[in-house]
C-alpha positions in Angstrom: 67.4 -61.1 -28.2 66.6 -64.0 -30.4 63.1 -64.1 -32.0 62.3 -67.4 -30.4 63.5 -66.4 -26.9 60.7 -67.0 -24.3 61.8 -63.7 -22.7 59.9 -61.9 -25.5 56.9 -62.0 -23.3 58.7 -60.4 -20.4 60.2 -57.7 -22.7 56.8 -56.7 -24.0 55.2 -56.5 -20.6 58.1 -54.4 -19.4 58.0 -51.8 -22.3 54.5 -51.8 -23.7 51.1 -50.6 -22.5 48.4 -53.3 -23.0 45.1 -52.4 -24.7 42.1 -51.9 -22.4 43.8 -53.3 -19.4 44.7 -52.3 -15.9 48.4 -52.2 -16.7 49.7 -53.6 -13.4 47.9 -56.8 -14.0 49.4 -57.4 -17.4 52.2 -60.0 -17.0 53.9 -62.3 -19.5 51.4 -62.3 -22.4 51.2 -65.7 -24.2 53.7 -65.9 -27.0 52.1 -66.9 -30.4 54.5 -67.8 -33.2 52.1 -68.6 -36.0 48.4 -68.8 -36.9 46.7 -70.7 -39.7 43.0 -71.1 -40.6 41.1 -71.1 -37.3 44.1 -71.9 -35.1 46.8 -70.0 -33.3 50.1 -71.7 -32.7 52.2 -71.3 -29.5 55.9 -71.5 -29.3 55.6 -75.0 -28.0 53.7 -76.0 -31.1 50.4 -76.3 -29.2 47.4 -75.3 -31.5 44.7 -73.1 -30.0 41.3 -72.7 -31.6 40.5 -69.1 -32.2 36.9 -69.0 -31.1 36.5 -65.2 -31.2 38.4 -64.3 -34.3 40.9 -62.5 -32.1 39.0 -59.2 -31.4 36.0 -60.3 -33.6 37.9 -59.3 -36.7 39.8 -62.2 -38.3 36.7 -63.1 -40.4 38.6 -65.0 -43.1 40.8 -66.8 -40.6 44.5 -66.6 -40.5 46.9 -66.6 -43.5 44.4 -66.5 -46.3 46.7 -66.7 -49.3 44.7 -64.5 -51.7 44.6 -61.6 -49.3 48.3 -61.9 -48.4 49.3 -62.0 -52.0 47.2 -58.9 -52.8 49.0 -57.0 -50.0 52.4 -58.2 -51.0 51.8 -57.4 -54.7 50.8 -53.8 -53.7 53.8 -53.5 -51.5 56.0 -54.3 -54.5 54.2 -51.8 -56.7 53.6 -48.9 -54.4 53.6 -49.4 -50.6 52.6 -45.8 -49.8 51.5 -42.6 -51.5 49.7 -39.5 -50.2 45.9 -39.7 -50.3 46.0 -36.6 -52.5 46.9 -38.7 -55.5 44.7 -40.9 -57.7 46.0 -44.4 -57.7 44.6 -47.6 -59.2 44.3 -49.5 -55.9 42.1 -46.8 -54.5 39.7 -47.1 -57.4 39.7 -50.9 -57.3 38.9 -51.0 -53.6 36.1 -48.4 -54.0 34.5 -50.2 -56.9 34.5 -53.5 -54.8 33.0 -51.8 -51.8 30.2 -50.2 -53.8 29.2 -53.7 -55.0 28.4 -54.8 -51.4 27.4 -51.6 -49.6 23.7 -50.8 -49.4 22.5 -48.7 -52.4 23.0 -45.0 -52.1 25.9 -45.1 -49.7 28.4 -44.3 -52.3 30.5 -41.5 -50.9 33.4 -42.9 -48.9 36.1 -41.7 -46.6 38.9 -44.1 -45.7 40.8 -44.1 -42.4 42.7 -46.7 -40.3 40.2 -48.0 -37.7 36.6 -48.3 -36.6 37.2 -45.5 -34.1 38.4 -43.1 -36.9 35.5 -44.2 -39.1 33.1 -43.2 -36.3 35.0 -39.9 -35.8 34.5 -39.1 -39.4 30.8 -40.0 -39.2 30.2 -37.7 -36.2 32.0 -34.9 -38.0 29.9 -35.4 -41.1 26.7 -35.4 -39.0 27.6 -32.2 -37.1 28.8 -30.5 -40.2 25.6 -31.4 -42.1 23.4 -30.2 -39.2 25.3 -27.0 -38.4 22.9 -24.8 -40.4 20.0 -25.8 -38.1 22.1 -25.6 -34.9 21.8 -29.3 -34.1 24.8 -31.1 -32.6 23.7 -33.7 -30.0 24.3 -37.4 -30.7 22.1 -40.1 -29.2 24.0 -43.3 -28.5 23.1 -46.3 -26.2 24.4 -47.6 -22.9 25.3 -51.0 -24.2 27.6 -49.7 -26.9 31.2 -49.5 -28.0 32.2 -47.1 -30.7 35.9 -46.7 -30.3 38.8 -45.3 -28.3 39.3 -41.8 -29.8 37.7 -38.8 -28.2 34.4 -38.6 -30.1 34.0 -42.4 -30.5 34.7 -43.0 -26.8 32.3 -40.2 -25.9 29.6 -42.2 -27.8 30.6 -45.4 -26.0 28.2 -46.5 -23.2 30.4 -49.1 -21.5 32.9 -48.4 -18.6 35.7 -47.5 -21.1 34.1 -44.1 -21.5 34.6 -43.3 -17.8 38.4 -43.0 -18.0 38.1 -40.0 -20.2 35.6 -38.1 -18.2 35.2 -35.2 -17.8 37.9 -33.5 -19.8 38.8 -36.1 -22.4 35.3 -36.6 -23.8 33.5 -34.6 -26.5 30.3 -32.9 -25.2 26.9 -33.4 -26.7 26.3 -37.1 -26.4 23.3 -38.5 -24.6 22.5 -42.1 -24.0 19.3 -44.1 -24.7 18.2 -47.4 -23.3 19.0 -50.6 -25.1 16.8 -53.1 -26.9 18.0 -55.7 -24.5 15.0 -58.0 -23.8 16.8 -60.3 -21.4 17.4 -57.3 -19.1 14.8 -54.8 -20.3 15.5 -51.4 -18.7 11.8 -50.8 -18.6 11.0 -54.2 -17.0 8.6 -55.0 -19.8 8.2 -58.0 -22.0 8.1 -58.3 -25.8 5.8 -58.0 -27.7 3.5 -56.3 -25.3 6.1 -53.6 -24.6 5.2 -51.6 -27.6 9.0 -51.3 -28.4 9.4 -48.8 -25.5 13.1 -48.7 -26.0 12.6 -47.2 -29.5 9.7 -44.9 -28.4 11.8 -43.5 -25.6 14.2 -42.2 -28.2 11.4 -40.1 -29.6 10.8 -38.7 -26.1 14.5 -37.9 -25.8 14.6 -36.1 -29.1 11.5 -34.1 -28.3 13.0 -33.0 -24.9 16.7 -32.8 -25.6 16.4 -30.6 -28.7 19.2 -30.0 -31.1 19.6 -33.7 -31.8 21.8 -34.1 -34.9 22.1 -37.9 -35.2 21.7 -41.3 -33.7 24.5 -43.9 -33.7 23.8 -47.6 -33.0 25.4 -50.9 -33.5 22.5 -52.7 -35.3 23.6 -55.8 -33.4 25.5 -54.7 -30.3 29.0 -56.2 -30.3 31.4 -56.3 -27.4 28.7 -55.4 -24.9 26.7 -58.6 -25.3 25.8 -59.4 -29.0 22.4 -58.0 -28.3 20.1 -58.7 -31.3 17.1 -56.3 -31.4 13.5 -57.4 -32.0 12.4 -57.1 -35.6 10.5 -53.8 -35.1 13.2 -52.0 -33.3 15.7 -50.8 -36.0 13.0 -49.9 -38.6 11.2 -47.9 -36.0 14.3 -46.1 -34.8 15.2 -45.2 -38.4 11.6 -43.8 -38.9 12.0 -41.7 -35.7 15.3 -40.3 -36.9 13.8 -39.4 -40.2 10.8 -37.8 -38.6 13.0 -35.4 -36.7 15.7 -34.9 -39.3 18.4 -36.7 -37.3 20.9 -38.7 -39.3 21.2 -42.4 -38.6 24.6 -44.0 -38.2 25.0 -47.7 -38.3 28.2 -48.9 -36.7 29.0 -52.1 -38.6 32.6 -52.4 -37.4 31.9 -55.7 -35.6 28.6 -57.0 -37.0 29.4 -56.3 -40.6 31.4 -58.2 -43.2 29.5 -61.4 -43.2 29.6 -62.0 -39.4 25.8 -62.4 -39.3 25.2 -64.0 -42.7 24.7 -60.7 -44.6 27.3 -58.2 -45.8 26.0 -55.8 -43.1 23.8 -56.6 -40.2 21.3 -53.8 -40.9 20.2 -55.7 -44.0 18.4 -58.3 -41.9 15.8 -55.6 -41.1 15.7 -53.8 -44.4 17.2 -50.6 -42.9 19.4 -48.4 -45.0 21.2 -46.0 -42.7 22.4 -42.5 -43.7 25.9 -43.4 -42.8 27.6 -46.8 -42.3 30.9 -47.1 -40.5 32.9 -50.3 -40.7 36.5 -51.5 -40.5 37.7 -54.9 -39.1 36.4 -57.4 -41.6 37.1 -55.3 -44.7 40.7 -56.5 -44.9 40.2 -59.7 -42.9 42.1 -57.8 -40.2 45.3 -58.2 -42.3 45.8 -54.5 -42.5 44.2 -51.5 -40.7 41.3 -49.9 -42.5 38.3 -47.8 -41.5 35.5 -46.9 -43.9 32.8 -44.2 -43.5 30.1 -44.6 -46.2 27.7 -41.7 -46.6 24.5 -41.3 -48.5 25.0 -39.2 -51.6 22.6 -36.4 -50.8 24.1 -35.9 -47.4 27.6 -35.8 -48.8 26.7 -33.3 -51.4 25.3 -30.9 -48.8 28.3 -31.3 -46.6 30.7 -30.6 -49.5 28.9 -27.3 -50.2 29.9 -26.0 -46.9 33.6 -27.0 -47.1 33.9 -30.2 -45.1 37.5 -30.7 -44.1 38.8 -34.0 -42.7 41.5 -36.5 -43.3 44.5 -38.6 -42.3 48.1 -39.2 -43.5 47.3 -42.9 -43.8 43.8 -42.4 -45.3 43.4 -44.8 -48.2 46.7 -46.5 -47.5 47.6 -48.6 -50.5 48.4 -51.8 -48.5 45.1 -51.7 -46.7 43.1 -51.0 -49.8 44.7 -53.8 -51.7 43.2 -56.3 -49.3 39.6 -55.2 -49.9 38.9 -56.6 -53.4 40.7 -59.8 -52.4 38.5 -60.2 -49.3 35.3 -59.6 -51.3 36.5 -62.1 -53.9 37.2 -64.7 -51.2 33.8 -64.2 -49.7 32.2 -65.0 -53.1 34.6 -67.9 -54.0 33.8 -69.7 -50.7 30.1 -68.6 -50.7 30.8 -67.4 -47.1 27.5 -65.7 -46.5 25.6 -68.9 -47.0 28.2 -70.9 -45.0 27.8 -68.5 -42.1 24.1 -69.0 -42.1 24.4 -72.8 -42.2 27.2 -73.1 -39.6 25.4 -70.4 -37.5 22.4 -72.7 -37.1 24.6 -75.5 -36.0 26.4 -73.3 -33.4 23.0 -72.1 -32.1 21.9 -75.7 -31.6 25.1 -76.5 -29.7 24.8 -73.4 -27.5 21.2 -74.3 -26.7 22.4 -77.7 -25.5 24.9 -75.9 -23.2 22.2 -73.7 -21.8 20.0 -76.7 -21.0 22.9 -78.5 -19.3 24.4 -75.6 -17.3 22.6 -73.7 -14.6 25.0 -70.8 -14.9 24.0 -70.0 -18.5 21.3 -67.4 -18.3 20.9 -66.5 -21.9 22.3 -67.2 -25.4 21.6 -64.8 -28.3 23.1 -64.1 -31.7 22.9 -64.4 -35.4 25.1 -66.2 -37.9 28.5 -66.6 -36.3 28.0 -63.9 -33.8 26.9 -65.1 -30.4 27.0 -64.3 -26.7 26.6 -66.6 -23.7 25.6 -64.7 -20.6 26.3 -66.1 -17.1 24.1 -65.8 -14.1 24.3 -66.8 -10.4 20.6 -67.5 -10.4 18.4 -68.1 -13.5 15.1 -67.2 -11.8 16.3 -63.7 -10.8 18.8 -63.4 -13.7 21.4 -62.2 -11.1 24.7 -61.7 -12.9 28.0 -62.9 -11.6 29.6 -59.5 -12.4 28.5 -56.0 -13.3 29.9 -52.9 -15.1 30.8 -51.5 -11.7 32.9 -54.6 -11.0 34.8 -54.2 -14.3 35.4 -50.5 -13.6 36.8 -51.4 -10.2 39.1 -54.0 -11.6 37.5 -56.8 -9.6 38.0 -60.5 -10.7 35.4 -61.6 -13.2 33.7 -65.0 -13.5 33.9 -64.8 -17.3 37.7 -64.4 -17.2 37.9 -67.5 -15.1 35.8 -69.5 -17.6 37.9 -68.1 -20.6 41.1 -68.9 -18.8 40.0 -72.5 -18.4 39.0 -72.7 -22.0 42.5 -71.5 -23.0 44.0 -74.2 -20.8 41.9 -76.6 -22.8 43.1 -75.2 -26.1 40.5 -72.6 -27.0 40.9 -68.8 -27.1 37.7 -67.2 -26.0 36.9 -63.4 -25.7 35.2 -62.5 -22.4 33.7 -59.2 -21.4 32.1 -58.3 -17.9 29.5 -61.1 -17.7 29.3 -62.8 -21.1 31.5 -64.6 -23.6 31.6 -63.4 -27.2 31.6 -66.5 -29.5 32.5 -65.3 -32.9 34.9 -67.7 -34.7 36.4 -67.1 -38.1 33.7 -67.4 -40.8 35.6 -70.3 -42.4 35.0 -72.5 -39.4 33.4 -75.9 -39.9 31.2 -78.0 -37.6 34.0 -80.2 -36.4 35.9 -77.1 -35.3 32.8 -75.6 -33.7 32.6 -78.8 -31.6 36.1 -78.3 -30.3 35.2 -74.9 -29.0 31.8 -76.0 -27.6 33.3 -79.0 -25.9 35.9 -76.9 -24.1 33.2 -74.4 -23.1 31.1 -77.3 -21.8 34.0 -78.3 -19.5 34.9 -74.7 -18.5 31.3 -73.9 -17.5 31.7 -76.2 -14.5 33.5 -73.3 -12.8 30.5 -71.0 -13.0 28.1 -73.8 -12.3 29.8 -74.5 -9.1 28.8 -71.0 -7.8 25.4 -70.8 -9.4 22.1 -71.7 -7.8 21.0 -75.1 -8.9 
């Protein structure tokens, strides 16, 4: 088969499983032949704006020359070597990371994905807490932490259900979310007393044996839920009070996505462990990073912590890290994200005012969600988690499909759209995405209460 043959799409759908998809519904994936900057390019030559950085990971956009050259240069020097050896690229990547990680998180374990980074974090926590018999992990219902057994067990969304009961790791309990638009306690901020955090205290007191808490500081796939200012500092204090370790999953919200290196910085919270992945290489090579506070790492090492992967600290992936950090600084991307983020917020607020099917917009930097509703007054969603689990048609998929027809790739999940373009996007390119969204929302408006 020739590389340019249109039957490539048919071949892939015939022989491959698709990711997170009811397989029988996956037919003829769109063929992309190139990508550049913030655009994807179809075989026909049509340019498609990437308004979600693929899977919220292509933070530097497509084909950043400096990152590509760093990977190619490493491939020429040493494309692979066992993680048992000391090599220069490993030292360079580690030095670069220590410049941007919160102070004190200076013991690192490399892997190949966010899922694996979280697996390592869970293993560190349970190893550290073993002397006192604590093993339970508190996660949250609006969470996604990965597809491997431990990470999936900590995932609150419907993707966890496929592994139950035999495929999941025991000992995970779920807490309510800091989700003011749909508060699980039916309370209103600030009079709520941050009940969502205080309930975690109640959980720890009554569960017993709680070893750690894992949170996305800003929830990613499940709604880009930005907590109120008091939430994360209070949750960290509760963890400290009971001796539970605090894991911040920065796989999606880290790496400049919110205008800071890591989103927990917005609230002055330094976790015990940070897990991250996607943006560390610009998504040009797979890499997971588990960064652990020095004191915890030293205690774990005393008792013989054993963990690792063949592709741990893979030279090609590590080569990308210093280049990515250098590109962030060269382009002053953190400032750029804050500036363009204010612009995208204003454009989204305009959409909300114009479209009755837009119930809520929320986000920070270049990380936003637009949530759809049938009725604004009751906040009735078009679709629910149960609909997703059953494989029912979703309104957000219809809106995203229309956006693609108009030339914009948009990630959709259950009842919201995740708007997270490459961090290099400019205001003109933002307008392309927003204008397509403006037109596509007529589909959901048609079925919403006016």
